[in-house]
SERO-4910 file (N, C-alpha, C, O; in steps of 0.05 Angstrom, whole numbers):
BEGIN
 pado doro    nc1    nc2    nc3   cac1   cac2   cac3    cc1    cc2    cc3    oc1    oc2    oc3
  Unk    A     33    452    429     37    432    408     58    412    418     79    419    429
  Unk    A     52    386    414     71    365    422     97    368    407     97    377    384
  Unk    A    119    361    420    145    363    407    154    336    396    177    334    386
  Unk    A    137    316    398    144    290    389    119    275    380     99    276    394
  Unk    A    120    261    358     97    244    349    108    220    334    129    221    322
  Unk    A     92    199    334     99    174    320     76    166    302     52    170    309
  Unk    A     81    155    279     61    143    262     70    115    255     92    112    243
  Unk    A     54     96    262     61     68    256     43     57    234     21     66    230
  Unk    A     55     39    218     41     28    195     37     -2    199     50    -15    216
  Unk    A     18    -14    184     13    -42    185     38    -58    176     49    -53    154
  Unk    A     47    -76    193     70    -93    186     61   -121    178     38   -127    175
  Unk    A     81   -138    174     75   -165    166     97   -184    176    119   -176    182
  Unk    A     89   -210    178    108   -230    188    103   -257    175     82   -262    164
  Unk    A    123   -274    176    120   -302    168    128   -320    191    126   -311    214
  Unk    A    135   -345    185    142   -363    207    168   -358    221    174   -369    241
  Unk    A    184   -340    209    211   -336    219    218   -307    226    234   -301    244
  Unk    A    205   -287    212    212   -259    216    187   -241    218    165   -248    209
  Unk    A    192   -219    230    172   -198    233    183   -172    223    205   -164    229
  Unk    A    166   -157    208    175   -131    198    153   -110    204    130   -113    197
  Unk    A    161    -90    219    143    -67    224    158    -41    220    183    -41    222
  Unk    A    144    -20    215    158      5    207    140     29    213    116     26    218
  Unk    A    152     53    213    138     77    219    155    102    215    177    100    204
  Unk    A    145    125    225    160    150    224    159    164    251    139    161    266
  Unk    A    179    178    257    180    196    281    181    225    271    194    231    252
  Unk    A    166    242    285    164    270    277    170    289    300    165    282    324
  Unk    A    179    313    293    185    333    314    160    345    325    160    354    348
  Unk    A    139    346    310    113    357    320     91    337    313     90    315    324
  Unk    A     72    346    296     50    329    289     56    310    266     69    319    246
  Unk    A     47    285    267     48    267    245     26    275    225      8    290    232
  Unk    A     29    267    199      9    275    179    -20    267    186    -38    281    177
  Unk    A    -24    246    201    -51    238    207    -65    256    227    -89    251    233
  Unk    A    -51    276    238    -65    295    256    -81    316    241    -96    331    253
  Unk    A    -78    316    214    -93    336    198   -116    321    185   -112    302    171
  Unk    A   -140    331    190   -164    316    182   -167    314    151   -157    331    136
  Unk    A   -181    293    143   -184    287    115   -213    289    106   -220    282     83
  Unk    A   -230    300    123   -258    302    116   -269    330    117   -293    335    118
  Unk    A   -250    350    115   -259    377    114   -269    384     86   -264    369     67
  Unk    A   -283    406     83   -295    413     57   -280    436     44   -270    454     58
  Unk    A   -279    436     17   -269    458      2   -241    466      8   -223    449     10
  Unk    A   -237    492     13   -210    503     17   -198    492     43   -174    491     46
  Unk    A   -215    486     63   -205    474     88   -192    447     83   -172    441     96
  Unk    A   -204    432     65   -191    406     59   -164    411     45   -145    396     50
  Unk    A   -163    431     27   -138    437     14   -116    444     34    -93    434     31
  Unk    A   -122    460     53   -102    467     74    -94    443     90    -70    440     97
  Unk    A   -113    426     96   -107    402    111    -89    383     96    -70    372    108
  Unk    A    -94    380     70    -77    362     54    -48    374     52    -29    359     54
  Unk    A    -47    400     47    -20    413     45     -5    410     71     20    406     71
  Unk    A    -19    413     94     -5    410    120      8    382    123     28    380    137
  Unk    A     -4    362    110      7    336    112     36    334    100     51    317    107
  Unk    A     42    354     83     68    354     70     86    375     82    108    381     72
  Unk    A     78    387    104     95    407    118    105    395    145    114    411    162
  Unk    A    105    369    147    114    356    172    145    358    175    159    363    155
  Unk    A    154    353    199    183    354    205    192    328    217    188    323    241
  Unk    A    205    311    201    214    285    211    236    288    232    250    309    233
  Unk    A    238    268    249    257    268    270    279    247    264    273    223    265
  Unk    A    303    256    258    324    238    250    342    230    274    343    244    294
  Unk    A    355    207    271    374    197    291    362    195    319    375    201    339
  Unk    A    337    188    320    323    185    345    318    156    352    309    141    335
  Unk    A    324    149    376    320    121    385    290    115    388    275    131    401
  Unk    A    281     92    378    254     83    381    255     54    391    274     39    384
  Unk    A    235     46    407    235     20    419    210      4    412    188     14    415
  Unk    A    214    -20    401    192    -38    394    186    -58    416    205    -69    428
  Unk    A    160    -61    422    152    -82    440    131   -100    425    111    -90    416
  Unk    A    137   -126    423    119   -145    411    120   -171    427    140   -185    427
  Unk    A     98   -176    441     96   -200    458    120   -200    478    122   -183    495
  Unk    A    138   -220    475    160   -223    494    186   -209    484    207   -214    496
  Unk    A    184   -193    464    208   -180    452    208   -150    456    188   -137    453
  Unk    A    231   -140    464    236   -111    464    262   -106    450    283   -118    457
  Unk    A    262    -88    430    287    -82    415    287    -53    406    266    -41    405
  Unk    A    310    -43    399    313    -14    393    325    -11    365    339    -28    355
  Unk    A    319     12    353    332     21    329    332     51    329    322     64    347
  Unk    A    344     63    307    346     92    305    333    101    279    336     88    258
  Unk    A    320    124    279    307    134    255    327    144    235    349    154    242
  Unk    A    320    143    209    336    153    187    333    183    184    319    195    200
  Unk    A    345    194    164    345    223    161    316    234    155    310    257    160
  Unk    A    299    217    144    271    225    139    252    216    161    228    216    157
  Unk    A    263    208    184    246    199    206    236    171    205    223    161    223
  Unk    A    243    157    183    233    130    179    249    110    196    273    113    199
  Unk    A    235     90    207    248     68    221    235     42    213    211     41    207
  Unk    A    251     21    214    240     -6    208    253    -26    226    278    -26    230
  Unk    A    237    -44    237    247    -66    252    243    -91    236    220    -97    227
  Unk    A    264   -107    232    261   -134    220    276   -152    239    300   -152    241
  Unk    A    260   -169    253    271   -185    274    263   -215    271    242   -220    259
  Unk    A    279   -232    282    272   -261    283    249   -265    302    249   -255    324
  Unk    A    229   -281    293    207   -288    311    196   -315    302    182   -317    282
  Unk    A    203   -336    317    196   -363    310    176   -376    329    169   -399    325
  Unk    A    166   -361    349    146   -372    367    120   -375    351    114   -360    332
  Unk    A    103   -394    360     77   -397    347     60   -373    352     58   -363    374
  Unk    A     47   -364    331     27   -343    333      5   -348    313     11   -354    290
  Unk    A    -19   -345    321    -42   -352    304    -43   -332    281    -33   -309    282
  Unk    A    -56   -340    259    -60   -323    236    -79   -300    242    -97   -303    258
  Unk    A    -74   -277    229    -91   -254    232    -75   -230    239    -51   -229    236
  Unk    A    -88   -209    249    -75   -184    256    -69   -184    286    -85   -192    303
  Unk    A    -45   -174    293    -35   -173    320    -24   -146    327    -14   -131    309
  Unk    A    -26   -138    352    -18   -112    361     12   -111    368     23   -130    379
  Unk    A     25    -89    361     52    -83    370     53    -54    379     34    -39    373
  Unk    A     73    -46    393     76    -18    402    104     -9    398    123    -24    399
  Unk    A    107     17    393    133     30    391    132     55    409    113     70    410
  Unk    A    154     59    424    156     82    442    180     99    434    199     89    422
  Unk    A    179    124    442    201    142    437    201    164    459    180    171    469
  Unk    A    225    173    466    226    193    487    247    214    481    269    207    472
  Unk    A    240    240    486    259    262    484    258    277    510    237    287    518
  Unk    A    280    278    524    282    291    550    261    279    568    262    254    573
  Unk    A    242    294    578    222    284    596    195    277    582    175    270    595
  Unk    A    195    280    556    170    275    541    172    249    526    191    244    510
  Unk    A    153    231    531    153    205    517    126    199    505    106    211    512
  Unk    A    126    181    486    101    174    472    102    145    465    123    134    458
  Unk    A     79    132    466     76    104    458     52    103    438     31    113    444
  Unk    A     57     90    415     35     86    396     33     56    390     52     41    392
  Unk    A      9     48    382      4     20    375     -2     16    346    -14     33    333
  Unk    A      8     -6    335      3    -13    307     -5    -42    304    -10    -56    324
  Unk    A     -8    -51    279    -17    -78    274      3    -92    255     15    -80    238
  Unk    A      5   -118    259     22   -134    242      6   -159    233     -8   -170    249
  Unk    A      9   -166    208     -6   -188    196     10   -214    195     32   -215    185
  Unk    A     -2   -235    207      8   -262    203    -12   -275    184    -34   -281    191
  Unk    A     -4   -280    159    -23   -290    139    -35   -317    145    -23   -334    159
  Unk    A    -60   -321    136    -72   -347    137    -60   -364    116    -49   -354     96
  Unk    A    -62   -391    119    -52   -409     98    -68   -403     73    -92   -401     73
  Unk    A    -53   -402     51    -66   -394     26    -48   -402      2    -25   -408      5
  Unk    A    -61   -402    -21    -46   -407    -45    -38   -381    -59    -18   -380    -73
  Unk    A    -54   -360    -54    -50   -335    -69    -45   -311    -50    -55   -310    -28
  Unk    A    -30   -292    -60    -28   -265    -48    -36   -245    -70    -33   -250    -93
  Unk    A    -46   -222    -61    -55   -202    -80    -40   -176    -75    -39   -166    -53
  Unk    A    -28   -165    -97    -14   -140    -95    -27   -120   -115    -29   -126   -139
  Unk    A    -35    -97   -104    -50    -78   -121    -38    -50   -118    -30    -41    -97
  Unk    A    -37    -36   -141    -32     -8   -141    -56      6   -130    -77     -7   -124
  Unk    A    -55     32   -126    -78     47   -114    -90     67   -134   -112     63   -144
  Unk    A    -75     88   -141    -85    109   -158    -92     99   -186    -75     87   -200
  Unk    A   -117    103   -193   -128     95   -219   -128     65   -224   -134     55   -246
  Unk    A   -123     50   -203   -127     21   -203   -153     15   -188   -170      1   -199
  Unk    A   -156     26   -164   -183     25   -151   -193     53   -143   -217     58   -141
  Unk    A   -174     72   -137   -182     99   -130   -180    117   -155   -158    120   -166
  Unk    A   -202    129   -163   -202    146   -186   -186    172   -180   -193    187   -162
  Unk    A   -163    176   -194   -145    197   -187   -137    215   -211   -127    237   -207
  Unk    A   -142    206   -236   -134    221   -260   -104    227   -260    -96    250   -264
  Unk    A    -88    206   -255    -59    210   -254    -47    219   -280    -25    230   -281
  Unk    A    -62    215   -303    -51    224   -329    -56    254   -334    -48    264   -355
  Unk    A    -70    267   -315    -75    296   -318    -66    310   -292    -80    309   -272
  Unk    A    -42    323   -293    -31    335   -269    -50    354   -255    -54    352   -231
  Unk    A    -62    373   -269    -79    393   -257   -105    381   -246   -115    390   -225
  Unk    A   -116    362   -260   -141    350   -251   -136    334   -226   -151    334   -207
  Unk    A   -114    319   -226   -106    303   -202   -102    321   -178   -111    316   -156
  Unk    A    -88    344   -183    -83    363   -161   -109    375   -150   -112    377   -126
  Unk    A   -127    383   -168   -152    394   -160   -168    374   -142   -179    382   -121
  Unk    A   -169    349   -151   -185    329   -136   -172    325   -109   -187    322    -89
  Unk    A   -146    323   -108   -133    319    -82   -138    341    -62   -143    336    -39
  Unk    A   -138    366    -73   -142    389    -55   -170    394    -47   -176    401    -24
  Unk    A   -189    391    -65   -216    400    -60   -237    378    -58   -261    384    -53
  Unk    A   -229    353    -61   -248    330    -56   -238    315    -32   -217    302    -33
  Unk    A   -252    317    -10   -243    302     14   -248    272     11   -259    263     -9
  Unk    A   -240    257     31   -241    228     29   -269    218     24   -273    197     11
  Unk    A   -289    232     34   -317    224     30   -327    229      2   -347    217     -7
  Unk    A   -313    246    -13   -322    253    -40   -306    238    -61   -313    238    -85
  Unk    A   -284    226    -54   -268    211    -73   -283    185    -81   -298    174    -65
  Unk    A   -278    176   -105   -293    153   -116   -276    129   -122   -252    132   -128
  Unk    A   -288    106   -121   -276     81   -129   -288     72   -155   -311     78   -161
  Unk    A   -273     57   -171   -284     47   -196   -307     27   -190   -306     12   -171
  Unk    A   -326     27   -208   -349      8   -204   -339    -21   -204   -322    -29   -219
  Unk    A   -351    -36   -186   -346    -65   -183   -318    -73   -174   -311    -96   -174
  Unk    A   -302    -53   -166   -275    -60   -154   -279    -74   -128   -266    -95   -123
  Unk    A   -297    -65   -111   -300    -77    -84   -308   -106    -86   -295   -122    -72
  Unk    A   -328   -114   -101   -335   -143   -102   -312   -159   -114   -308   -182   -105
  Unk    A   -297   -148   -133   -274   -163   -144   -253   -167   -123   -243   -190   -120
  Unk    A   -245   -146   -109   -224   -149    -89   -233   -166    -65   -218   -182    -55
  Unk    A   -259   -164    -57   -269   -181    -36   -268   -210    -44   -261   -227    -27
  Unk    A   -275   -216    -69   -275   -243    -78   -246   -254    -79   -241   -277    -72
  Unk    A   -227   -238    -88   -199   -246    -87   -189   -251    -59   -174   -270    -54
  Unk    A   -199   -235    -40   -191   -238    -12   -202   -264      0   -188   -277     16
  Unk    A   -226   -272     -7   -239   -295      5   -233   -321     -9   -236   -342      4
  Unk    A   -224   -321    -33   -222   -346    -49   -205   -367    -36   -183   -361    -27
  Unk    A   -216   -391    -35   -201   -414    -24   -200   -416      6   -188   -435     17
  Unk    A   -213   -397     20   -213   -397     49   -239   -409     60   -261   -397     56
  Unk    A   -238   -432     73   -262   -445     84   -272   -431    109   -296   -429    114
  Unk    A   -253   -421    125   -260   -406    150   -270   -378    143   -255   -364    129
  Unk    A   -293   -370    152   -304   -344    145   -287   -321    156   -289   -298    146
  Unk    A   -270   -326    176   -253   -305    187   -226   -304    173   -210   -286    179
  Unk    A   -220   -323    156   -194   -324    142   -195   -308    116   -217   -303    105
  Unk    A   -172   -301    106   -171   -285     81   -143   -288     69   -124   -295     82
  Unk    A   -142   -283     42   -116   -281     29   -104   -254     34   -118   -234     36
  Unk    A    -77   -254     36    -64   -229     43    -64   -209     20    -58   -216     -3
  Unk    A    -70   -184     26    -70   -162      7    -48   -142     14    -42   -136     37
  Unk    A    -35   -132     -7    -15   -111     -5    -21    -89    -25    -25    -95    -48
  Unk    A    -23    -64    -15    -26    -41    -33      1    -27    -35     12    -16    -16
  Unk    A     12    -28    -59     39    -17    -65     36      6    -84     26      3   -106
  Unk    A     44     30    -76     37     54    -91     59     74    -91     77     74    -74
  Unk    A     58     93   -111     76    115   -111     65    139    -96     78    161    -96
  Unk    A     42    136    -83     34    156    -64     53    155    -40     64    134    -33
  Unk    A     57    179    -28     76    180     -6     63    172     21     39    172     24
  Unk    A     81    167     41     71    160     67     54    182     79     39    177     98
  Unk    A     57    207     70     41    229     79     11    223     77     -5    233     93
  Unk    A      3    206     57    -25    201     51    -35    175     62    -56    165     55
  Unk    A    -19    163     80    -26    136     91    -54    136    103    -70    118     97
  Unk    A    -60    154    121    -86    154    135   -109    159    116   -131    148    120
  Unk    A   -104    175     95   -125    179     74   -131    153     60   -155    146     57
  Unk    A   -111    138     53   -115    113     38   -129     92     57   -147     78     48
  Unk    A   -120     91     82   -133     72    100   -162     78    103   -179     60    102
  Unk    A   -169    104    107   -198    111    110   -213    106     84   -236     98     86
  Unk    A   -201    112     61   -215    108     36   -222     78     32   -244     71     24
  Unk    A   -202     61     38   -207     32     34   -228     22     54   -244      4     48
  Unk    A   -228     33     78   -249     26     98   -276     34     89   -295     19     91
  Unk    A   -279     59     79   -305     69     70   -316     52     48   -341     49     46
  Unk    A   -299     42     30   -308     28      7   -306     -3     10   -308    -18     -9
  Unk    A   -301    -11     35   -301    -39     43   -282    -56     26   -288    -79     19
  Unk    A   -259    -44     19   -238    -58      6   -222    -75     27   -222    -68     50
  Unk    A   -209    -97     18   -195   -114     38   -175    -98     54   -160    -81     44
  Unk    A   -173   -105     79   -153    -94     97   -126   -103     88   -122   -127     84
  Unk    A   -107    -85     84    -82    -92     71    -58    -79     85    -61    -60    101
  Unk    A    -35    -91     80     -9    -78     86     -4    -57     64     -6    -64     41
  Unk    A      3    -32     72     10    -12     52     40     -8     51     54     -7     71
  Unk    A     50     -5     26     78      1     22     79     24      3     73     22    -21
  Unk    A     87     48     13     85     73     -2    113     84     -7    133     72      0
  Unk    A    113    108    -19    138    121    -27    148    139     -4    134    147     14
  Unk    A    174    145     -6    188    160     15    172    186     21    162    199      4
  Unk    A    170    192     47    155    215     56    166    241     45    190    244     41
  Unk    A    148    260     40    156    286     31    152    307     54    135    303     71
  Unk    A    168    328     53    169    346     77    167    375     70    176    392     86
  Unk    A    155    382     48    152    411     41    129    416     22    120    397      9
  Unk    A    120    440     21     97    448      4    104    443    -25     87    433    -40
  Unk    A    129    450    -33    136    445    -61    136    416    -68    129    408    -90
  Unk    A    144    399    -48    143    370    -52    114    360    -57    110    341    -72
  Unk    A     95    374    -45     67    366    -49     60    365    -79     45    348    -88
  Unk    A     69    385    -94     62    387   -122     75    365   -139     69    362   -163
  Unk    A     93    350   -127    106    327   -141     95    300   -131    105    279   -139
  Unk    A     74    301   -115     64    276   -103     56    256   -125     42    263   -144
  Unk    A     65    231   -121     58    209   -139     74    209   -165     70    192   -182
  Unk    A     92    229   -168    106    232   -193    135    222   -190    143    214   -168
  Unk    A    150    223   -211    178    215   -210    182    185   -214    166    172   -227
  Unk    A    204    175   -204    212    147   -209    194    128   -193    186    133   -170
  Unk    A    186    105   -206    169     86   -194    183     60   -187    171     39   -181
  Unk    A    210     60   -189    225     36   -185    222     24   -156    227      1   -152
  Unk    A    215     42   -137    212     32   -110    190     11   -109    191     -7    -92
  Unk    A    171     12   -127    149     -8   -127    160    -35   -135    152    -55   -123
  Unk    A    178    -36   -154    191    -61   -162    206    -73   -138    203    -97   -133
  Unk    A    221    -57   -123    236    -67   -100    217    -77    -79    222    -98    -67
  Unk    A    196    -63    -73    177    -71    -52    163    -96    -59    158   -114    -42
  Unk    A    154    -99    -84    140   -123    -93    159   -147    -92    151   -169    -83
  Unk    A    184   -144   -101    203   -165    -99    208   -174    -70    211   -197    -64
  Unk    A    208   -154    -52    212   -161    -23    189   -177    -13    193   -195      3
  Unk    A    164   -170    -21    141   -185    -12    143   -214    -22    139   -233     -6
  Unk    A    149   -218    -47    151   -245    -59    173   -261    -45    170   -285    -40
  Unk    A    195   -247    -40    217   -261    -26    209   -269      3    218   -289     13
  Unk    A    192   -253     15    183   -258     43    163   -281     44    162   -296     63
  Unk    A    146   -283     23    126   -304     21    130   -319     -6    114   -317    -24
  Unk    A    152   -335     -8    159   -346    -34    141   -369    -43    142   -378    -66
  Unk    A    124   -380    -25    107   -403    -32     81   -394    -44     65   -412    -52
  Unk    A     76   -369    -46     50   -359    -57     52   -353    -87     74   -347    -97
  Unk    A     30   -355   -100     27   -344   -127     12   -317   -124     -6   -315   -108
  Unk    A     20   -298   -140     10   -271   -136     -8   -262   -159     -2   -267   -183
  Unk    A    -29   -248   -152    -46   -234   -171    -37   -204   -169    -39   -192   -148
  Unk    A    -28   -193   -192    -18   -165   -192    -38   -148   -207    -46   -154   -230
  Unk    A    -46   -126   -194    -65   -107   -206    -54    -79   -208    -42    -69   -189
  Unk    A    -58    -67   -231    -48    -39   -235    -64    -25   -257    -87    -33   -263
  Unk    A    -53     -4   -268    -67     11   -289    -47     21   -309    -23     17   -306
  Unk    A    -57     33   -330    -40     41   -353    -31     71   -352    -22     81   -372
  Unk    A    -35     85   -329    -27    113   -328      2    116   -320     14    137   -326
  Unk    A     14     96   -307     41     99   -298     58     76   -310     57     72   -334
  Unk    A     73     62   -294     91     41   -304     85     14   -293    102     -4   -294
  Unk    A     61     10   -284     54    -16   -271     60    -40   -289     72    -59   -280
  Unk    A     51    -39   -314     54    -62   -331     83    -69   -336     90    -93   -338
  Unk    A    100    -49   -337    129    -55   -342    142    -65   -317    161    -81   -318
  Unk    A    133    -56   -294    143    -67   -268    135    -96   -266    151   -113   -258
  Unk    A    110   -102   -272     99   -129   -271    113   -147   -292    117   -171   -287
  Unk    A    119   -135   -315    134   -151   -335    161   -159   -325    170   -182   -329
  Unk    A    175   -140   -311    201   -146   -300    199   -169   -279    215   -187   -279
  Unk    A    179   -167   -262    175   -187   -241    169   -214   -254    179   -235   -245
  Unk    A    152   -214   -274    145   -239   -288    168   -253   -301    169   -277   -302
  Unk    A    187   -237   -311    212   -249   -323    229   -261   -302    241   -283   -306
  Unk    A    231   -248   -279    249   -257   -257    237   -280   -242    251   -299   -235
  Unk    A    211   -279   -237    197   -298   -219    171   -308   -231    150   -305   -219
  Unk    A    172   -320   -255    147   -328   -268    131   -348   -252    106   -349   -254
  Unk    A    145   -364   -236    131   -385   -220    114   -372   -197     97   -385   -186
  Unk    A    120   -347   -191    105   -334   -169     83   -315   -178     69   -303   -162
  Unk    A     79   -313   -204     58   -295   -214     36   -311   -228     41   -325   -248
  Unk    A     12   -309   -217    -11   -324   -229    -24   -307   -251    -31   -318   -272
  Unk    A    -28   -281   -246    -43   -265   -265    -35   -235   -262    -28   -226   -240
  Unk    A    -38   -221   -284    -33   -192   -284    -57   -178   -295    -67   -184   -317
  Unk    A    -67   -158   -280    -91   -143   -288    -82   -113   -291    -70   -102   -273
  Unk    A    -89   -102   -314    -83    -74   -319   -109    -59   -327   -122    -67   -346
  Unk    A   -115    -38   -312   -139    -23   -318   -133     -3   -341   -113     11   -340
  Unk    A   -151     -2   -361   -149     18   -382   -163     43   -373   -187     42   -366
  Unk    A   -148     65   -371   -160     90   -360   -169    109   -382   -186    127   -377
  Unk    A   -159    106   -407   -167    124   -428   -188    111   -446   -198     89   -441
  Unk    A   -195    124   -468   -215    114   -486   -204     92   -503   -220     75   -513
  Unk    A   -178     92   -508   -166     71   -525   -144     57   -509   -133     67   -490
  Unk    A   -138     32   -518   -117     17   -505    -89     27   -514    -86     36   -536
  Unk    A    -71     25   -496    -43     34   -501    -28     10   -514    -27    -12   -503
  Unk    A    -17     15   -538     -4     -7   -552     21    -18   -537     26    -42   -538
  Unk    A     35      0   -524     59     -9   -509     50    -27   -486     64    -46   -479
  Unk    A     28    -21   -474     17    -38   -452      9    -65   -463     15    -85   -451
  Unk    A     -4    -65   -486    -12    -90   -499     12   -107   -505     12   -131   -501
  Unk    A     33    -95   -515     57   -109   -522     70   -121   -497     80   -144   -498
  Unk    A     70   -106   -476     82   -116   -451     66   -140   -440     77   -159   -430
  Unk    A     40   -138   -442     23   -160   -433     27   -185   -450     26   -208   -439
  Unk    A     32   -182   -475     38   -205   -492     64   -219   -483     66   -243   -483
  Unk    A     84   -203   -476    109   -214   -466    104   -229   -440    115   -251   -436
  Unk    A     87   -218   -422     81   -231   -397     67   -258   -402     73   -278   -389
  Unk    A     48   -259   -421     34   -283   -427     52   -305   -437     46   -329   -434
  Unk    A     75   -298   -449     94   -318   -459    107   -333   -435    119   -354   -439
  Unk    A    105   -322   -411    115   -335   -387     94   -353   -375     97   -362   -352
  Unk    A     72   -358   -390     50   -375   -380     36   -362   -357     27   -375   -338
  Unk    A     33   -336   -359     19   -320   -339     -5   -308   -352     -3   -296   -373
  Unk    A    -28   -310   -339    -53   -300   -351    -54   -269   -347    -46   -259   -326
  Unk    A    -64   -255   -367    -66   -226   -365    -94   -216   -373   -109   -230   -387
  Unk    A   -101   -193   -364   -127   -181   -370   -123   -150   -371   -116   -138   -352
  Unk    A   -129   -139   -395   -128   -110   -398   -157   -101   -400   -171   -106   -420
  Unk    A   -167    -87   -380   -196    -82   -378   -202    -53   -371   -186    -39   -359
  Unk    A   -225    -44   -379   -235    -18   -372   -257    -20   -351   -259     -3   -333
  Unk    A   -273    -41   -352   -295    -47   -334   -287    -70   -316   -279    -91   -326
  Unk    A   -290    -66   -290   -282    -87   -271   -299   -113   -275   -290   -134   -266
  Unk    A   -322   -111   -288   -337   -135   -293   -321   -154   -311   -323   -179   -308
  Unk    A   -306   -143   -329   -289   -159   -347   -267   -173   -330   -261   -196   -334
  Unk    A   -256   -158   -311   -235   -170   -294   -247   -192   -276   -234   -212   -272
  Unk    A   -271   -188   -266   -284   -208   -250   -288   -234   -266   -283   -256   -256
  Unk    A   -298   -231   -291   -303   -254   -308   -277   -269   -313   -277   -293   -314
  Unk    A   -256   -254   -318   -230   -266   -323   -220   -281   -298   -209   -303   -301
  Unk    A   -223   -270   -275   -215   -283   -250   -230   -309   -245   -219   -328   -236
  Unk    A   -256   -309   -252   -272   -333   -251   -262   -354   -270   -260   -378   -264
  Unk    A   -254   -345   -294   -245   -363   -315   -219   -377   -308   -216   -401   -313
  Unk    A   -201   -363   -295   -175   -375   -288   -175   -387   -260   -154   -398   -252
  Unk    A   -197   -384   -246   -200   -398   -220   -186   -385   -197   -174   -399   -180
  Unk    A   -187   -358   -195   -176   -345   -171   -198   -332   -155   -193   -321   -134
  Unk    A   -223   -333   -165   -246   -326   -149   -268   -346   -154   -290   -344   -143
***
């Protein structure tokens, strides 16, 4: 077994700065455990993703075009590079690499960083029960599905894909251009490769993922996606600060705290929020969610509380974002 592994995530950049990040591990990264096994084998594979051993205080080296720079991993193995980069670079996805060495053993991994195309809009979406059916409001059902339904058996809500694809393409004359997508979730970094593969299988827009702090034990697995969701507020604020000239379409659901996070953002930065979409996951609408959406609308921001994505699509057409 390897004594060192790296996992890199999709980064992002603007005209002045570049941000990329990842984790270093003492043995295997979570993506070394397959996500397409069946039954009990899938359960063991998922649990193994939460038994990883991060590597703290380890030097890692970033190489991007003409730049080489170093940083050190945190106590949970996480590292982030945020560096000045003002050279011209075309819009789209670009490759970067990170290397790490312990004694005589070294490793190099490659990742991708997004330079957005010129656009008026950016799209920020939650994951669980926003496009991935997860049953977050039922602990045992969510746990069962995670353990015994592999990535090929997990389902997306009807008509999510055409809605997201339309949001991605809107206003772009070049067929290769797209509006930037960010998936911000309370799922942990342990599940990164699962989310990437799920979005690929269902032809959802390629996006930068911003997830919750990695977990490192079996007991932590049973808390996945739970607890405080304030990290989502911080991450969304960071995105808006990084791309302040965009208006954002925010998508979430009513099983967690999405609407209240979006309400907070709308109060602070109303000029940066074009619309808020909240999926209704139960049989009836949540009154507190409705009240929060009313507050958001007072900021001159359009809202849509929907159960069927066809309603969301019609609303997006009405307000001119698709």
